[in-house]
N, C-alpha and C positions, 0 to 999 in steps of 0.2 A: 382753441387759442387760450384758454383761461390755464390749461394745463401746462402748457410749455414756460408761461409764465412761472409758474408755481415752481416747474422744477426748474429751472434759471435760475430762480433766488434759492431753495434749499443748494445747489449747487454753492452756488453762491458762498451763502452762512457753511455751508461745509469746511469749502476752502479757506473761509475767516477764520475759523477756529482750531480746526488743522496745522494749522500754519499760526497760532497765534498772533494774528494782525489788525494792529489799533489802527483801525480810517481813518478812526474820527482822531486820532491827535499826531499821527506820526506820515508825514510824508512819503518815503520810505516803505513805511508800509502798505500804502496807498499803492504807489508803484508798482510792489513783488507781486499786490492783488492783483493787479489789473494783466501784469504780466503772468500768472497763473489764471485767472479767469480763462483771457482770450486763449491761450495754449488749449484749453478744456474744451473751449467753445470749435475750436478747430480737428481737435480729434475726436470729439460727436460727430462735426460733424467726416469727417474722414469711417469713418465708424462707420454713421449713416449709408453713405453713399457705399460702401462697403457690402452691407446689409441688402438696400438694393439691390447691389449689383446679382449678389447671389439670387434672390428673390424671384428678379428675373429669369435668368435662366432658368425657373421650376416651368415643368409644365402643368400650366394651373386649366385646360382646360382638355374636355374628352378627345380620344381617339375617334375617330368613326366608328371604328369596330368596337371601343367601349358603349357609345352612344346608341348602337344595335342591340347590344345586348342588355340592357338598360333600358329602353324601348319596347322589348320586346316580353315585358313585366306580366304576368298575366291576371296579375295582386289589379289593374286599372281597366274596367270598365271603363269602356265607351258610350 
């Protein structure tokens, strides 16, 4: 949880610095920052969804044949 919060804070800091927002004194900068930050969060969510979809399609468990091949290992003594 701490890592996620740190990641979001670093992202917010990078947006503020790159766009040179003065969020303390300028209401327009605060509005621009909120638009940029919320857009970044939405894009981040879409990217995580895409990566999770690709990872879901991968074969993570061994096939039946692969399991038999590895279980016939003669270095394992019973």
